[in-house]
N, C-alpha and C positions, 0 to 999 in steps of 0.2 A: 509432551513438548513438540509443536509443530514447526518445521522449517520450510522456507520457501524463498521465492525470488519476487521482486517487484521491478517494473520498469515504467519509464515514461516514453519509450520508443523514440529516443532522441535521434535527431538527424543534424547534428551540428558538424561544422567543417572539420575534416580530419586535420589533427595537429601537425602531422607530417607532410602530407601532400596538400593541404588546403582545399581538397575537393569535398563536395557534399554529396552523399549518396541520395538517391531519390526515396521519396516516401514509400513507394512500392516495394523496393528492395529491402528496406529495413522492416516493413512489415512481415515480408516473407522470412526474414531472418528471425524475427521474433516468434513466429510459428514454430520454426525449427528449435528454438530455445525452450519453448513450453513442452514440446515433444520430449526432448532430452530431459527436462526436469521431471517429467512423469517417469520416463524410463530408469533414472537413477534413484527414484524412490523419494522425491521431494513431496511435501504435503500440499503445497499451494502456490500458485502463481498469480500475481496481480499486475494489472495494466492500468496506468493513470490516464485521465482525460485531459487533453490540451487542445488549444485552438490558435496555433501559432506556427510559423515555418520551421522551427527547429524541433518539432514534435510531430509524430506521424499519426498518433492514435487519438483522434477526436471521438471515436466510438469504441470504447473498451469491449463492449459486448459483442461487436462484430469481429474484432480481433481474436477474442477467445472462441467465438463459435467456429472459426475456422480451424482451431486446434481440437475442439471438442471430440470430433469423430476419430482423431488420430491419437487420443490419449484414453486411459482407462480409470485412473484412480485419483489424479491430481485435482484439487479443488481449484476453481477459477474465479476470481474476484476483481472487481475494480478496485484501484488504488491511487486516486479515489475518483468517484463520480461528483462533479460540482453541482450538487442538488439544488443550490440556490438559484442557478440560471437554467435548470432543466425543468422539463415537464414530468412530475412524479409518475403519471399514468405511463408515459412512454418509457421511462426507466424501468418500471415494474415489468411492463410487457417484455421489453428486451432481454432482461434477466430471467424472467420466466421461460422465455423461448430458449435461452441458453441452458437453463435448468433442464429443460426437456431434452435438448440435444445431448447434453452431457449425462443425462440419467441421474439428476440430483447432485451435481457438483458445483453449482453457481452460488455465489455470494454477491451482495451489493455492499460496498463500502462507500460512505458518503461523507463529504466534508464541505466547508464553506469556500475552500481553495485559496492558495496564496497567489495564484495568477488570477487576473480579472478580466482577460480578453473575451471570456464567453458572455459577460454581462451585456455589453452593447450588441454583441452578435446576436443574442436572442431577446433583445428589447428589454433587458433588466437595468434598473437603475441602482447604481452602486449606494446611493443614499438609504436604499432598502436592504443593505447587506445582511443585517441581523434578522430582520423580521422575514425576509425571504426564506431563509434557511429553516427556521422554526416552523413556519406555516407549511413549507412543502414536506418537512420531515413528518409533520402531523398526517398529511394525506397519505405519504407513502406507507406509514404505519397502518392506517386503515386499509389500504390496498392489500397489505400483507395479511391481514387479519380476517378478510371476508370477501367472498366472490361478488357481492353485489355492495355497492358503496354509495352513501349519501354524505356529501360534504360541502361546505361552503367557507370561502376565505377571502382574503382582501386582494390577492395578487394573481388568482386564476379563476375562470369561470367555475361556478357551482357545478356539483354532480348530483343528480337526483335519482337514487336507486338504480344505477346502472351497473351492469356486469363488466368485469375486467378480465380479458382472456388474452393469451392462453393461461390457465392455472399451471403453477410450478409442480414438479414432483415433490419437492420438500414443503412440508407443511409445519411451521412457516418457512418461507424463503428467507435465509439469514441476512440481516441487515446489521452492518457495523457503523459505529461513529468514528471518524478519525479525527485527530487533533494534532497541532504542533506544540501543544503545551498550555492551551487556554483552560483556566480553572472552571469557567463556564461550560465548556464542552465536556469536561469530566463529570461534572454534576449532572448535566443533561443526560449523558449516556447512562450514568448510574440510576437516576430517577426513572428511566425508561426500561432499565434492565437489558440494555443492548451491548453486545460485545464492543470492546473499546480498543482503538489502535492509535499508538503514539508515533509521530514522525520526528525521530531524533536526528535532525538534520541542522547543519550549520555550526557555529561556535557554541555548542552545548556540551554538557557532561551528562552522560547517560544516566547516572545514578541519581541525578537531581529529579528525574521523572518519578521517582518513588512518591514524592509528594502528590503528584497528579493521580497516581494509582490509589493512594490512600483516599483522596477526595472522592474518587470514582466509587470505591468500595463502601465508603461511609454513606454516600447518597444512595447506593443500591439498597444497603441494610435499612435505611430509614424508610425507603419505598416498599419494604417488604419483600425484596428479592434476595436470594441466597447468593451472596457475592463470591462465595468460594467456588461457584459453578459458572462464573461469568468468564469467558476468555478475554485475555488482553494481549495485544499484539505490539511489537515494535518493528519500525521500518527505519533502516539506516543504510547509508551508502557504504560500499565495501567492495572487496576484491580478493581472490584467493589464487595463489600459485604455489608450486611445489616448495619454494623457500621464501622467507619472509622478506628479504630484501628485493627479490625479484618482483614480488607482488607490489611492494611499495613504489618501485620504479616504474612498472608498467602502468599503474593507476594514476600516478601523478599528472602526466602530461594533460589528459582530458579532464581530470578534476580541476586542476589549475586554470585551464581555458574556460571551463563552464562555470566555475565559481566567480571568476572575474567578470564574465559578461553578466551574471546576476547582480554582482556588486555595483557595476555601472548602472544598470537598470533601476537598482534600489537606492542609490545614493550612499552605499556603504564604502568603508575603506577598502583598498585592494587586498588581495589575497596573496600571501607569501609562502614560500616553501617552508618557513619556520611554523606557520599556521598548519600546514598539511602535516608535518612531522609530528607536532603536538597532538593532532587529532588521531594519528596512528598509534600513539602510545596506548598502553593498556586501559587507561581511564578516558580516552577520548572517543569522539563519536564516529570515527571511520573504522569499520571492521575489515582491516586490510592485513593480509599476512599469509603464512602458511596454514594449513588445516588445523594444526594444533593450537596456534595463536588465536585464530578465529573462534574455534570451539570454546576455548577457555574464556574468550570475552563474552560469548553468548551465555555460557553457563553462569558466569559471574552476574550478568543482566537478570537471568532467571532467579537467582539466589537473593539479590539484593533490590530488585525493582518489582519482581512478581509477574513478569511476562509468561505467557503460555504459547506464544507464537513469535517467531522471528523471521522477518522478511529482509534478505540481502538485496539492496537496490544496486543492480549492476546491469549495464555500464552506467557510468556518470559522464555524459557527453558521449561522443562516438569513440568506440574501441574497435580494434579487429575482431570480427565475428569468432574467429578461432579461439582467441583469448577468453572471450565472454563464455563460449561453450565449455572451455576447460575449467573455468571458475565454477560454473554450474555443475559439472561432473564431480569436482572436488567437494562441493558443498554437499551433494547427495551421497557420495560414496565414502567420503572421510570424515568430514565435519559432522553430519548429521548423526551417524552411528555413535560417535564419541559423545555428543551433546545428550542424546536420548538416553544412553547408558547411564552416564553419570547423573543426570537430572533425575532419572527414575530411582536410583539408589538414594540420592539426597532427599527426594520426596518421601520415600519409604521411611527414612529415619527421622524426618523433621515435620512432616505434615500429619 
């Protein structure tokens, strides 16, 4: 059972002062957070790609490369790369470079993206939303499998027996497919035999994702893959403090502000404190509380959904750096040991 952190490197206005930190300052904070995550024994750190003023990481591989030489064991992944609007050759080269700098700790997590700002930025048409992802994933898989590639598609110039460099340390360089719950994504990942990541974000019930895992594993088995060996990750917003109520109160202001910004953008109903409290309950999608509470929620997810990796997305919106660092410390030193010990015992008795 792997545990880690994910972030979108948000630079939203501070809910107390109204001030917005610079992208540069937040990027430097994130490198410190990755280093701490490595020091406290977490397994993975993920950085998401965005192209708007309230997020600082348009290039996850560059952010993680800054931390690669400062860390020794933590795996470094995108979370996610918006493959539909990216050039798969450049994505592969960037992460192969990161893999070399980190000596074999890079991963690529790709998705279609719930934000669409990158499409006009890189000259992609949203009407091609579905076909772009499928075609570019096909090319990325060929780049993963062979040094020299020949490929032809609809949305990118053809490649004729060209070498792609540098080559990664890992053979193959891991590629994950991420989804917010699309059955089609689950089936696609299973058919390709790729690791699968579920974004448990918004007004959802985490245990409902068990049906996605079942679709994924069934598709993998039909395609001849050993589904028992395929990793499954969950990504959920959350926060940890020394006691549950403190964690709930510290995480609420930025979560409330950030969620209501997104509600306005997407034409959704406003977010209320009652929604937040429900999501903080044991069955809810926010993993907020003291170490024991958060550990029990993660263990419950492992037992009933089947995940093998959990990424705590923190912060959600802008939070004080010291509070985020403390949450990372608690995840590594108190939550992770509890989860690993209990999951290992449960797996020994049940698998």
